[in-house]
A tleap script that builds the chain and sets N, CA, C and O, in Angstrom:
source leaprc.protein.ff14SB
mol = sequence {
  NMET LYS ARG ASN PHE LYS PHE ASP GLY PHE
  SER VAL VAL ARG TRP GLY ASN ASN SER ILE
  ASP LEU HIE ASN ALA TYR ASP LEU GLU SER
  PHE GLY THR ASP LEU THR GLY SER GLU VAL
  GLU LEU GLY PHE THR ARG ASN GLU HIE ALA
  ILE ASP PRO ASP LYS LEU PRO SER LYS VAL
  THR LEU ILE CYS THR GLY ASN VAL LYS VAL
  ALA PHE ASN ASN LEU GLY ALA ILE SER ALA
  SER LEU ASP ASP GLN GLY ILE GLU ILE ALA
  TYR PHE ASP GLU GLY CYS ASP TRP LEU THR
  PHE LEU ASP GLU ASP ILE ALA ARG SER GLN
  GLU PRO VAL GLY LEU HIE VAL SER PHE VAL
  ASN GLY LEU ALA VAL ARG ILE PHE CYS ASN
  GLU THR THR LEU THR THR CGLN
}
set mol.1.N position { 116.422 98.005 93.153 }
set mol.1.CA position { 114.910 98.160 93.398 }
set mol.1.C position { 114.895 97.291 94.312 }
set mol.1.O position { 114.999 96.161 93.833 }
set mol.2.N position { 114.798 97.309 95.618 }
set mol.2.CA position { 114.042 96.849 96.909 }
set mol.2.C position { 112.823 96.028 96.276 }
set mol.2.O position { 111.952 96.592 95.614 }
set mol.3.N position { 112.827 94.915 96.479 }
set mol.3.CA position { 111.513 94.329 96.640 }
set mol.3.C position { 111.645 92.939 97.436 }
set mol.3.O position { 112.786 92.513 97.618 }
set mol.4.N position { 110.350 92.069 98.010 }
set mol.4.CA position { 110.226 90.872 99.041 }
set mol.4.C position { 109.309 90.119 98.171 }
set mol.4.O position { 108.332 89.525 98.625 }
set mol.5.N position { 109.727 90.148 96.478 }
set mol.5.CA position { 109.186 89.014 95.727 }
set mol.5.C position { 110.232 88.931 94.497 }
set mol.5.O position { 110.926 89.774 93.929 }
set mol.6.N position { 110.018 87.396 94.321 }
set mol.6.CA position { 111.063 87.383 92.682 }
set mol.6.C position { 109.808 87.309 91.282 }
set mol.6.O position { 108.613 87.362 91.572 }
set mol.7.N position { 110.238 87.189 89.868 }
set mol.7.CA position { 109.291 87.081 89.152 }
set mol.7.C position { 110.041 85.412 88.546 }
set mol.7.O position { 111.192 85.061 88.284 }
set mol.8.N position { 109.151 84.953 88.528 }
set mol.8.CA position { 109.377 83.545 87.792 }
set mol.8.C position { 109.019 83.693 86.460 }
set mol.8.O position { 107.844 83.598 86.104 }
set mol.9.N position { 109.932 83.919 85.691 }
set mol.9.CA position { 109.328 84.169 84.091 }
set mol.9.C position { 108.664 85.625 84.159 }
set mol.9.O position { 109.237 86.541 84.749 }
set mol.10.N position { 107.372 85.801 83.497 }
set mol.10.CA position { 106.666 87.063 83.486 }
set mol.10.C position { 105.247 86.790 84.156 }
set mol.10.O position { 104.437 85.875 84.008 }
set mol.11.N position { 105.256 88.112 85.073 }
set mol.11.CA position { 103.600 87.888 85.997 }
set mol.11.C position { 103.758 86.722 86.481 }
set mol.11.O position { 102.905 85.977 85.997 }
set mol.12.N position { 104.486 86.147 87.260 }
set mol.12.CA position { 104.305 85.059 87.799 }
set mol.12.C position { 104.926 85.008 88.917 }
set mol.12.O position { 105.874 84.231 88.810 }
set mol.13.N position { 104.838 85.538 90.119 }
set mol.13.CA position { 105.199 86.483 91.417 }
set mol.13.C position { 105.791 85.119 92.551 }
set mol.13.O position { 104.950 84.576 93.267 }
set mol.14.N position { 107.331 84.643 92.618 }
set mol.14.CA position { 107.253 83.689 93.612 }
set mol.14.C position { 107.688 84.788 94.966 }
set mol.14.O position { 108.585 85.621 95.098 }
set mol.15.N position { 106.524 84.296 95.888 }
set mol.15.CA position { 106.842 84.544 97.043 }
set mol.15.C position { 107.181 84.032 97.982 }
set mol.15.O position { 106.312 83.178 98.154 }
set mol.16.N position { 108.008 83.931 98.905 }
set mol.16.CA position { 108.302 82.023 99.598 }
set mol.16.C position { 108.692 81.349 99.054 }
set mol.16.O position { 109.704 81.307 98.356 }
set mol.17.N position { 107.554 80.349 99.399 }
set mol.17.CA position { 107.150 79.039 98.587 }
set mol.17.C position { 105.987 79.052 97.801 }
set mol.17.O position { 105.422 77.982 97.575 }
set mol.18.N position { 105.530 80.142 97.335 }
set mol.18.CA position { 104.588 80.211 96.725 }
set mol.18.C position { 104.795 80.755 95.415 }
set mol.18.O position { 105.857 81.342 95.203 }
set mol.19.N position { 103.717 80.622 94.263 }
set mol.19.CA position { 103.784 81.194 92.544 }
set mol.19.C position { 102.388 81.463 92.793 }
set mol.19.O position { 101.495 80.795 93.315 }
set mol.20.N position { 102.437 82.712 92.243 }
set mol.20.CA position { 101.157 83.570 92.518 }
set mol.20.C position { 101.252 84.015 90.522 }
set mol.20.O position { 101.918 84.949 90.078 }
set mol.21.N position { 100.279 82.914 89.545 }
set mol.21.CA position { 100.498 83.963 88.348 }
set mol.21.C position { 98.999 85.209 88.120 }
set mol.21.O position { 97.787 85.016 88.213 }
set mol.22.N position { 99.831 86.507 87.787 }
set mol.22.CA position { 99.069 87.814 88.197 }
set mol.22.C position { 98.254 87.586 86.448 }
set mol.22.O position { 97.043 87.665 86.241 }
set mol.23.N position { 99.188 87.337 85.530 }
set mol.23.CA position { 98.464 86.914 84.098 }
set mol.23.C position { 96.922 86.183 83.923 }
set mol.23.O position { 95.818 86.584 83.557 }
set mol.24.N position { 97.459 84.946 84.373 }
set mol.24.CA position { 95.977 83.708 84.549 }
set mol.24.C position { 95.098 83.603 85.345 }
set mol.24.O position { 93.973 83.288 84.957 }
set mol.25.N position { 95.424 83.893 86.985 }
set mol.25.CA position { 95.103 83.320 87.913 }
set mol.25.C position { 94.503 84.568 88.603 }
set mol.25.O position { 93.961 84.334 89.683 }
set mol.26.N position { 94.500 86.189 88.061 }
set mol.26.CA position { 93.937 87.237 88.605 }
set mol.26.C position { 93.799 88.304 87.501 }
set mol.26.O position { 94.460 88.604 86.508 }
set mol.27.N position { 92.690 88.746 88.070 }
set mol.27.CA position { 92.132 90.277 87.479 }
set mol.27.C position { 92.770 91.339 87.635 }
set mol.27.O position { 93.145 91.149 88.792 }
set mol.28.N position { 93.300 92.597 87.276 }
set mol.28.CA position { 93.486 93.634 88.040 }
set mol.28.C position { 92.550 94.552 88.334 }
set mol.28.O position { 91.840 95.105 87.495 }
set mol.29.N position { 92.521 94.743 89.549 }
set mol.29.CA position { 90.767 95.875 90.318 }
set mol.29.C position { 91.150 96.662 90.150 }
set mol.29.O position { 90.492 97.375 89.393 }
set mol.30.N position { 92.319 97.172 90.595 }
set mol.30.CA position { 92.497 98.940 90.714 }
set mol.30.C position { 94.118 99.307 89.961 }
set mol.30.O position { 94.788 98.405 89.459 }
set mol.31.N position { 94.412 100.230 89.980 }
set mol.31.CA position { 95.996 101.166 89.428 }
set mol.31.C position { 95.966 102.428 90.023 }
set mol.31.O position { 95.030 103.103 89.595 }
set mol.32.N position { 96.289 102.690 90.413 }
set mol.32.CA position { 96.454 104.076 91.090 }
set mol.32.C position { 97.172 104.537 91.949 }
set mol.32.O position { 97.757 103.756 92.700 }
set mol.33.N position { 97.350 106.052 92.100 }
set mol.33.CA position { 98.433 106.574 93.095 }
set mol.33.C position { 97.737 106.896 93.960 }
set mol.33.O position { 96.621 107.335 93.679 }
set mol.34.N position { 98.232 106.768 95.551 }
set mol.34.CA position { 97.635 108.069 96.464 }
set mol.34.C position { 97.849 109.518 96.196 }
set mol.34.O position { 98.602 110.017 95.360 }
set mol.35.N position { 96.833 110.283 97.291 }
set mol.35.CA position { 96.897 111.644 96.613 }
set mol.35.C position { 98.257 112.560 96.560 }
set mol.35.O position { 98.130 113.721 96.172 }
set mol.36.N position { 99.865 111.963 97.029 }
set mol.36.CA position { 100.308 112.953 96.949 }
set mol.36.C position { 101.367 112.430 95.796 }
set mol.36.O position { 102.335 113.063 95.376 }
set mol.37.N position { 100.876 110.923 95.332 }
set mol.37.CA position { 101.633 110.448 94.135 }
set mol.37.C position { 103.483 110.430 94.591 }
set mol.37.O position { 104.539 110.684 94.012 }
set mol.38.N position { 103.010 109.924 96.102 }
set mol.38.CA position { 104.411 109.421 96.624 }
set mol.38.C position { 104.231 107.448 96.272 }
set mol.38.O position { 105.334 106.906 96.338 }
set mol.39.N position { 103.222 106.591 95.989 }
set mol.39.CA position { 102.815 105.597 96.149 }
set mol.39.C position { 102.084 105.654 95.030 }
set mol.39.O position { 101.385 106.611 94.697 }
set mol.40.N position { 102.362 103.729 93.899 }
set mol.40.CA position { 101.492 103.884 93.248 }
set mol.40.C position { 100.964 102.279 93.588 }
set mol.40.O position { 101.838 101.492 93.951 }
set mol.41.N position { 99.595 101.799 93.480 }
set mol.41.CA position { 99.726 100.519 93.891 }
set mol.41.C position { 98.766 99.804 92.883 }
set mol.41.O position { 97.921 100.440 92.253 }
set mol.42.N position { 98.930 98.488 92.762 }
set mol.42.CA position { 98.000 97.420 91.537 }
set mol.42.C position { 97.746 96.419 92.485 }
set mol.42.O position { 98.503 95.618 93.034 }
set mol.43.N position { 96.284 96.656 92.593 }
set mol.43.CA position { 95.567 95.584 93.034 }
set mol.43.C position { 94.744 94.258 92.797 }
set mol.43.O position { 93.525 94.424 92.820 }
set mol.44.N position { 95.060 93.347 92.638 }
set mol.44.CA position { 94.609 92.060 92.113 }
set mol.44.C position { 93.403 91.459 92.547 }
set mol.44.O position { 93.052 91.887 93.646 }
set mol.45.N position { 92.786 90.760 92.139 }
set mol.45.CA position { 91.529 89.651 92.771 }
set mol.45.C position { 91.569 88.428 92.168 }
set mol.45.O position { 91.509 88.582 90.948 }
set mol.46.N position { 91.636 87.403 92.451 }
set mol.46.CA position { 91.192 86.189 92.141 }
set mol.46.C position { 90.203 85.845 91.673 }
set mol.46.O position { 89.132 85.894 92.276 }
set mol.47.N position { 90.380 85.318 90.200 }
set mol.47.CA position { 89.265 84.912 89.009 }
set mol.47.C position { 89.364 83.679 88.796 }
set mol.47.O position { 90.421 83.074 88.973 }
set mol.48.N position { 88.325 83.149 88.401 }
set mol.48.CA position { 88.190 81.975 87.974 }
set mol.48.C position { 88.998 80.719 87.224 }
set mol.48.O position { 88.757 79.514 87.286 }
set mol.49.N position { 89.700 81.197 86.734 }
set mol.49.CA position { 90.867 80.330 86.142 }
set mol.49.C position { 92.053 79.859 87.042 }
set mol.49.O position { 92.901 79.042 86.684 }
set mol.50.N position { 92.009 80.409 88.119 }
set mol.50.CA position { 92.945 79.923 89.264 }
set mol.50.C position { 93.010 78.256 89.413 }
set mol.50.O position { 92.026 77.615 89.781 }
set mol.51.N position { 94.136 77.713 89.122 }
set mol.51.CA position { 93.990 76.306 89.480 }
set mol.51.C position { 94.080 76.452 91.199 }
set mol.51.O position { 94.560 77.449 91.739 }
set mol.52.N position { 93.641 75.513 91.799 }
set mol.52.CA position { 93.883 75.278 92.947 }
set mol.52.C position { 93.979 76.579 93.832 }
set mol.52.O position { 94.972 76.968 94.447 }
set mol.53.N position { 92.495 77.284 93.754 }
set mol.53.CA position { 91.899 78.566 94.518 }
set mol.53.C position { 92.161 78.702 95.950 }
set mol.53.O position { 92.730 79.668 96.459 }
set mol.54.N position { 91.706 77.659 96.582 }
set mol.54.CA position { 91.778 77.446 97.773 }
set mol.54.C position { 93.173 77.572 98.138 }
set mol.54.O position { 93.251 77.566 99.366 }
set mol.55.N position { 94.565 77.709 97.464 }
set mol.55.CA position { 95.564 77.493 97.790 }
set mol.55.C position { 96.506 79.032 97.665 }
set mol.55.O position { 97.670 79.330 97.931 }
set mol.56.N position { 95.295 79.799 97.107 }
set mol.56.CA position { 96.116 81.251 96.541 }
set mol.56.C position { 95.158 82.367 97.675 }
set mol.56.O position { 94.124 82.226 98.328 }
set mol.57.N position { 95.986 83.307 97.504 }
set mol.57.CA position { 95.164 84.414 98.183 }
set mol.57.C position { 93.885 84.699 97.513 }
set mol.57.O position { 93.711 84.053 96.480 }
set mol.58.N position { 92.831 85.612 97.898 }
set mol.58.CA position { 91.935 85.977 97.379 }
set mol.58.C position { 92.469 87.731 96.509 }
set mol.58.O position { 92.156 88.127 95.387 }
set mol.59.N position { 93.037 88.185 97.202 }
set mol.59.CA position { 93.552 89.518 96.896 }
set mol.59.C position { 95.103 89.366 96.963 }
set mol.59.O position { 95.600 88.730 97.892 }
set mol.60.N position { 95.816 89.893 96.072 }
set mol.60.CA position { 97.485 90.644 95.841 }
set mol.60.C position { 97.404 91.930 95.765 }
set mol.60.O position { 96.444 92.548 95.305 }
set mol.61.N position { 98.342 92.367 96.182 }
set mol.61.CA position { 99.118 93.826 95.876 }
set mol.61.C position { 99.904 94.180 95.618 }
set mol.61.O position { 100.750 93.672 96.355 }
set mol.62.N position { 100.464 94.986 94.801 }
set mol.62.CA position { 102.053 95.820 94.726 }
set mol.62.C position { 101.924 97.135 94.803 }
set mol.62.O position { 101.195 97.818 94.084 }
set mol.63.N position { 102.531 97.466 95.556 }
set mol.63.CA position { 102.908 98.781 95.968 }
set mol.63.C position { 104.510 99.278 96.001 }
set mol.63.O position { 105.491 98.933 96.662 }
set mol.64.N position { 104.280 100.216 95.001 }
set mol.64.CA position { 105.539 100.979 94.845 }
set mol.64.C position { 106.001 102.341 95.361 }
set mol.64.O position { 105.565 103.480 95.192 }
set mol.65.N position { 106.825 101.940 95.909 }
set mol.65.CA position { 107.074 103.313 96.599 }
set mol.65.C position { 108.809 104.126 96.589 }
set mol.65.O position { 109.762 103.604 96.010 }
set mol.66.N position { 108.899 105.476 97.361 }
set mol.66.CA position { 110.430 105.737 96.885 }
set mol.66.C position { 110.629 106.746 95.688 }
set mol.66.O position { 110.272 106.251 94.619 }
set mol.67.N position { 111.038 107.845 95.609 }
set mol.67.CA position { 110.964 108.282 94.146 }
set mol.67.C position { 110.093 108.003 93.021 }
set mol.67.O position { 110.400 107.945 91.831 }
set mol.68.N position { 109.125 107.863 93.490 }
set mol.68.CA position { 107.563 107.252 92.535 }
set mol.68.C position { 107.817 107.947 91.208 }
set mol.68.O position { 107.937 109.149 91.447 }
set mol.69.N position { 107.966 107.668 89.743 }
set mol.69.CA position { 107.689 108.541 89.060 }
set mol.69.C position { 106.813 107.224 87.872 }
set mol.69.O position { 106.979 106.041 88.169 }
set mol.70.N position { 106.161 107.482 86.926 }
set mol.70.CA position { 105.093 107.207 86.022 }
set mol.70.C position { 104.891 107.463 84.718 }
set mol.70.O position { 104.525 108.573 84.332 }
set mol.71.N position { 105.144 106.313 83.801 }
set mol.71.CA position { 105.350 106.849 82.154 }
set mol.71.C position { 104.428 106.031 81.453 }
set mol.71.O position { 104.189 104.824 81.496 }
set mol.72.N position { 103.979 106.953 80.814 }
set mol.72.CA position { 103.100 105.649 79.821 }
set mol.72.C position { 103.331 106.000 78.481 }
set mol.72.O position { 103.521 107.153 78.094 }
set mol.73.N position { 103.304 104.580 77.487 }
set mol.73.CA position { 104.164 104.798 76.199 }
set mol.73.C position { 102.660 105.096 75.510 }
set mol.73.O position { 102.831 106.138 74.877 }
set mol.74.N position { 101.310 104.678 75.345 }
set mol.74.CA position { 100.287 105.623 74.446 }
set mol.74.C position { 99.428 105.675 75.421 }
set mol.74.O position { 99.125 104.757 76.183 }
set mol.75.N position { 98.974 106.904 75.402 }
set mol.75.CA position { 97.653 107.569 76.322 }
set mol.75.C position { 96.524 107.423 75.994 }
set mol.75.O position { 95.468 107.533 76.617 }
set mol.76.N position { 96.921 106.987 74.280 }
set mol.76.CA position { 95.569 106.913 73.270 }
set mol.76.C position { 94.996 105.766 73.880 }
set mol.76.O position { 93.768 105.795 73.967 }
set mol.77.N position { 95.758 104.453 74.462 }
set mol.77.CA position { 95.285 102.833 74.620 }
set mol.77.C position { 94.508 102.908 75.916 }
set mol.77.O position { 93.861 102.006 76.449 }
set mol.78.N position { 94.753 104.544 76.453 }
set mol.78.CA position { 93.921 104.111 77.627 }
set mol.78.C position { 92.370 104.160 77.836 }
set mol.78.O position { 91.691 104.026 78.854 }
set mol.79.N position { 92.004 104.422 76.398 }
set mol.79.CA position { 90.338 104.688 76.188 }
set mol.79.C position { 89.855 103.088 76.144 }
set mol.79.O position { 88.760 102.740 76.584 }
set mol.80.N position { 90.671 102.306 75.646 }
set mol.80.CA position { 90.425 100.800 75.677 }
set mol.80.C position { 90.230 100.231 77.435 }
set mol.80.O position { 90.694 100.811 78.417 }
set mol.81.N position { 89.611 99.261 77.437 }
set mol.81.CA position { 89.117 98.571 78.726 }
set mol.81.C position { 90.784 98.066 79.089 }
set mol.81.O position { 91.418 97.799 78.068 }
set mol.82.N position { 91.400 97.937 80.135 }
set mol.82.CA position { 92.535 97.520 80.833 }
set mol.82.C position { 92.676 95.847 81.105 }
set mol.82.O position { 93.692 95.170 80.944 }
set mol.83.N position { 91.191 95.342 81.620 }
set mol.83.CA position { 91.494 93.968 82.294 }
set mol.83.C position { 91.009 92.685 81.148 }
set mol.83.O position { 90.674 91.531 81.414 }
set mol.84.N position { 91.111 93.335 79.865 }
set mol.84.CA position { 90.161 92.240 78.945 }
set mol.84.C position { 90.997 90.507 78.950 }
set mol.84.O position { 90.526 89.443 79.352 }
set mol.85.N position { 91.852 90.686 78.568 }
set mol.85.CA position { 92.833 89.380 78.925 }
set mol.85.C position { 94.178 89.794 79.604 }
set mol.85.O position { 95.312 89.886 79.133 }
set mol.86.N position { 93.765 89.983 80.672 }
set mol.86.CA position { 95.482 89.862 81.504 }
set mol.86.C position { 96.425 91.114 81.085 }
set mol.86.O position { 96.099 91.894 80.191 }
set mol.87.N position { 97.646 91.226 81.837 }
set mol.87.CA position { 98.851 92.228 81.932 }
set mol.87.C position { 100.181 91.607 81.888 }
set mol.87.O position { 100.137 90.602 82.598 }
set mol.88.N position { 100.769 91.685 81.624 }
set mol.88.CA position { 102.319 91.368 81.924 }
set mol.88.C position { 102.993 91.995 82.915 }
set mol.88.O position { 102.503 93.106 83.121 }
set mol.89.N position { 103.595 91.832 83.374 }
set mol.89.CA position { 104.438 92.417 84.645 }
set mol.89.C position { 106.006 91.894 84.843 }
set mol.89.O position { 106.312 90.799 85.315 }
set mol.90.N position { 106.882 92.862 84.404 }
set mol.90.CA position { 108.286 92.432 84.609 }
set mol.90.C position { 108.966 93.587 85.294 }
set mol.90.O position { 108.350 94.489 85.862 }
set mol.91.N position { 110.278 93.502 85.204 }
set mol.91.CA position { 110.860 94.930 85.669 }
set mol.91.C position { 111.819 95.622 84.503 }
set mol.91.O position { 112.444 94.959 83.674 }
set mol.92.N position { 111.826 97.014 84.582 }
set mol.92.CA position { 112.812 97.446 83.076 }
set mol.92.C position { 113.883 97.888 84.139 }
set mol.92.O position { 113.875 97.772 85.365 }
set mol.93.N position { 114.918 98.497 83.176 }
set mol.93.CA position { 116.146 99.145 83.715 }
set mol.93.C position { 116.149 100.450 82.683 }
set mol.93.O position { 115.188 100.591 81.926 }
set mol.94.N position { 117.111 101.283 82.669 }
set mol.94.CA position { 117.295 102.408 81.780 }
set mol.94.C position { 117.518 102.218 80.678 }
set mol.94.O position { 117.283 103.091 79.841 }
set mol.95.N position { 118.143 100.781 80.280 }
set mol.95.CA position { 118.447 100.406 78.779 }
set mol.95.C position { 117.117 99.647 77.803 }
set mol.95.O position { 117.297 99.262 76.648 }
set mol.96.N position { 116.123 99.564 78.356 }
set mol.96.CA position { 115.375 98.893 77.860 }
set mol.96.C position { 114.411 100.144 76.879 }
set mol.96.O position { 114.165 101.265 77.325 }
set mol.97.N position { 114.112 99.817 75.952 }
set mol.97.CA position { 112.725 100.507 75.202 }
set mol.97.C position { 111.584 100.048 75.135 }
set mol.97.O position { 111.551 98.823 75.260 }
set mol.98.N position { 110.403 100.654 74.952 }
set mol.98.CA position { 108.991 100.429 75.327 }
set mol.98.C position { 108.311 98.633 75.142 }
set mol.98.O position { 107.173 98.356 75.520 }
set mol.99.N position { 109.058 97.810 74.640 }
set mol.99.CA position { 108.987 96.662 73.849 }
set mol.99.C position { 109.632 95.874 74.773 }
set mol.99.O position { 109.228 94.712 74.721 }
set mol.100.N position { 110.720 96.122 75.830 }
set mol.100.CA position { 111.350 95.363 75.940 }
set mol.100.C position { 111.737 95.529 77.832 }
set mol.100.O position { 111.783 96.659 78.317 }
set mol.101.N position { 111.988 94.249 78.736 }
set mol.101.CA position { 111.558 94.710 79.563 }
set mol.101.C position { 112.802 93.220 80.543 }
set mol.101.O position { 113.516 92.508 79.837 }
set mol.102.N position { 112.797 93.107 81.577 }
set mol.102.CA position { 113.777 92.452 82.278 }
set mol.102.C position { 113.192 91.208 83.036 }
set mol.102.O position { 112.224 91.429 83.763 }
set mol.103.N position { 113.659 89.955 82.952 }
set mol.103.CA position { 113.290 89.152 83.937 }
set mol.103.C position { 114.428 89.078 84.846 }
set mol.103.O position { 115.534 89.618 84.836 }
set mol.104.N position { 113.508 87.780 86.098 }
set mol.104.CA position { 114.622 87.869 87.470 }
set mol.104.C position { 115.414 87.667 86.740 }
set mol.104.O position { 116.071 88.698 86.593 }
set mol.105.N position { 116.031 86.313 85.711 }
set mol.105.CA position { 118.013 86.180 86.048 }
set mol.105.C position { 118.348 87.426 85.576 }
set mol.105.O position { 119.139 87.918 86.381 }
set mol.106.N position { 118.030 88.539 84.222 }
set mol.106.CA position { 118.597 89.716 83.856 }
set mol.106.C position { 118.410 90.487 85.228 }
set mol.106.O position { 119.386 90.996 85.780 }
set mol.107.N position { 117.323 90.551 85.688 }
set mol.107.CA position { 117.527 91.479 86.793 }
set mol.107.C position { 118.855 91.733 88.170 }
set mol.107.O position { 119.333 92.669 88.811 }
set mol.108.N position { 118.986 90.410 88.074 }
set mol.108.CA position { 119.978 89.799 89.158 }
set mol.108.C position { 121.383 90.328 88.796 }
set mol.108.O position { 122.149 90.518 89.742 }
set mol.109.N position { 121.857 90.613 87.429 }
set mol.109.CA position { 122.796 91.343 87.094 }
set mol.109.C position { 123.027 92.817 86.546 }
set mol.109.O position { 124.026 93.468 86.239 }
set mol.110.N position { 121.553 93.070 86.562 }
set mol.110.CA position { 121.267 95.158 85.989 }
set mol.110.C position { 120.232 94.786 87.025 }
set mol.110.O position { 119.423 93.882 87.229 }
set mol.111.N position { 120.771 96.271 87.760 }
set mol.111.CA position { 119.524 96.559 89.000 }
set mol.111.C position { 118.536 96.738 88.138 }
set mol.111.O position { 119.027 96.809 87.012 }
set mol.112.N position { 117.146 96.869 88.108 }
set mol.112.CA position { 116.320 97.363 87.942 }
set mol.112.C position { 115.691 98.254 88.263 }
set mol.112.O position { 115.571 98.025 89.467 }
set mol.113.N position { 115.065 99.331 88.035 }
set mol.113.CA position { 114.680 100.730 88.158 }
set mol.113.C position { 113.287 100.965 88.493 }
set mol.113.O position { 112.849 102.027 88.935 }
set mol.114.N position { 112.629 99.933 88.263 }
set mol.114.CA position { 111.114 99.768 88.374 }
set mol.114.C position { 109.875 98.236 88.217 }
set mol.114.O position { 110.072 97.107 88.666 }
set mol.115.N position { 108.861 98.648 87.573 }
set mol.115.CA position { 108.451 97.410 87.266 }
set mol.115.C position { 107.462 98.013 85.451 }
set mol.115.O position { 107.263 99.187 85.139 }
set mol.116.N position { 107.041 96.740 84.600 }
set mol.116.CA position { 107.039 97.667 83.600 }
set mol.116.C position { 105.461 96.467 83.601 }
set mol.116.O position { 105.328 95.288 83.929 }
set mol.117.N position { 104.531 97.483 83.079 }
set mol.117.CA position { 103.176 96.748 83.196 }
set mol.117.C position { 102.833 97.047 81.480 }
set mol.117.O position { 103.054 98.056 80.810 }
set mol.118.N position { 102.194 95.704 81.090 }
set mol.118.CA position { 101.803 96.045 79.851 }
set mol.118.C position { 100.252 95.278 79.709 }
set mol.118.O position { 99.726 94.223 80.065 }
set mol.119.N position { 99.982 96.192 79.150 }
set mol.119.CA position { 98.176 95.731 79.186 }
set mol.119.C position { 97.804 95.339 77.015 }
set mol.119.O position { 97.893 95.939 75.944 }
set mol.120.N position { 97.333 93.783 77.624 }
set mol.120.CA position { 96.597 93.564 76.001 }
set mol.120.C position { 96.619 94.658 74.642 }
set mol.120.O position { 97.101 94.483 73.522 }
set mol.121.N position { 95.892 95.858 75.224 }
set mol.121.CA position { 95.601 96.791 74.528 }
set mol.121.C position { 96.967 97.602 73.683 }
set mol.121.O position { 97.006 98.308 72.675 }
set mol.122.N position { 97.733 97.242 74.382 }
set mol.122.CA position { 99.104 98.250 73.624 }
set mol.122.C position { 99.628 99.239 74.568 }
set mol.122.O position { 100.751 99.742 74.510 }
set mol.123.N position { 98.678 99.490 75.488 }
set mol.123.CA position { 99.150 100.460 76.768 }
set mol.123.C position { 100.552 99.426 77.424 }
set mol.123.O position { 100.687 98.203 77.434 }
set mol.124.N position { 101.456 100.540 77.932 }
set mol.124.CA position { 102.424 100.001 78.318 }
set mol.124.C position { 102.768 101.339 79.789 }
set mol.124.O position { 102.693 102.560 79.655 }
set mol.125.N position { 103.127 100.589 81.056 }
set mol.125.CA position { 103.001 101.504 82.049 }
set mol.125.C position { 104.261 101.528 83.106 }
set mol.125.O position { 104.204 100.818 84.109 }
set mol.126.N position { 105.253 102.257 82.883 }
set mol.126.CA position { 106.443 102.154 83.561 }
set mol.126.C position { 106.338 102.713 85.289 }
set mol.126.O position { 105.900 103.862 85.220 }
set mol.127.N position { 106.475 102.493 86.162 }
set mol.127.CA position { 106.624 102.907 87.180 }
set mol.127.C position { 108.346 102.768 87.906 }
set mol.127.O position { 109.015 101.758 88.124 }
set mol.128.N position { 108.590 103.907 88.086 }
set mol.128.CA position { 109.762 104.211 88.372 }
set mol.128.C position { 109.714 104.252 90.114 }
set mol.128.O position { 108.906 105.027 90.626 }
set mol.129.N position { 110.510 103.485 90.918 }
set mol.129.CA position { 110.183 103.147 92.113 }
set mol.129.C position { 111.568 102.720 92.986 }
set mol.129.O position { 112.252 101.872 92.414 }
set mol.130.N position { 111.985 103.107 94.059 }
set mol.130.CA position { 112.736 102.623 94.743 }
set mol.130.C position { 112.837 100.966 95.749 }
set mol.130.O position { 113.751 100.391 96.340 }
set mol.131.N position { 111.389 100.683 95.517 }
set mol.131.CA position { 111.022 100.030 96.174 }
set mol.131.C position { 109.547 99.238 95.979 }
set mol.131.O position { 108.558 99.882 95.628 }
set mol.132.N position { 109.477 97.759 96.239 }
set mol.132.CA position { 107.829 97.140 95.284 }
set mol.132.C position { 107.759 96.881 96.506 }
set mol.132.O position { 108.657 97.216 97.278 }
set mol.133.N position { 106.709 96.255 96.878 }
set mol.133.CA position { 106.259 95.241 98.220 }
set mol.133.C position { 104.863 94.550 97.451 }
set mol.133.O position { 104.213 94.915 96.471 }
set mol.134.N position { 104.747 93.477 98.306 }
set mol.134.CA position { 103.942 92.560 97.386 }
set mol.134.C position { 102.879 91.999 98.554 }
set mol.134.O position { 103.485 91.133 99.185 }
set mol.135.N position { 101.769 92.136 98.983 }
set mol.135.CA position { 100.965 91.499 100.103 }
set mol.135.C position { 100.260 91.052 99.575 }
set mol.135.O position { 100.092 91.368 98.397 }
set mol.136.N position { 99.415 89.993 100.248 }
set mol.136.CA position { 98.263 89.122 99.731 }
set mol.136.C position { 97.333 88.972 101.069 }
set mol.136.O position { 97.822 88.747 102.176 }
set mol.137.N position { 95.645 89.157 100.780 }
set mol.137.CA position { 94.865 88.852 101.600 }
set mol.137.C position { 94.085 87.735 101.593 }
set mol.137.O position { 93.300 87.525 102.518 }
savepdb mol mol.pdb
quit
């Protein structure tokens, strides 16, 4: 999977010289697909827990494109709030079950096939894609 960022642990994005903690410093604002289903977008907004907020972008977006497919582990968990306690984001490959995912070190030696997004309520979403792009505002 081609990407313009790296994870520094789980949910901390390293983008150039910047570290962006999507778990603690940002809230998930949007999660969806375009009408054709060819793109998945996760939108984040900086929250009040951000350290040095003036040095962080107010919004961060992850856009997944190319051969996009989305899988859910437990659709019953969707009825609960998705943004109460933050999320965890990492990579996954074909060998990962729903409770495992890859950090940046493992992803270097095993090509990931997409992003794994875990919510505190137990819902996990797997986004299969060829490319993930991070943008900021």
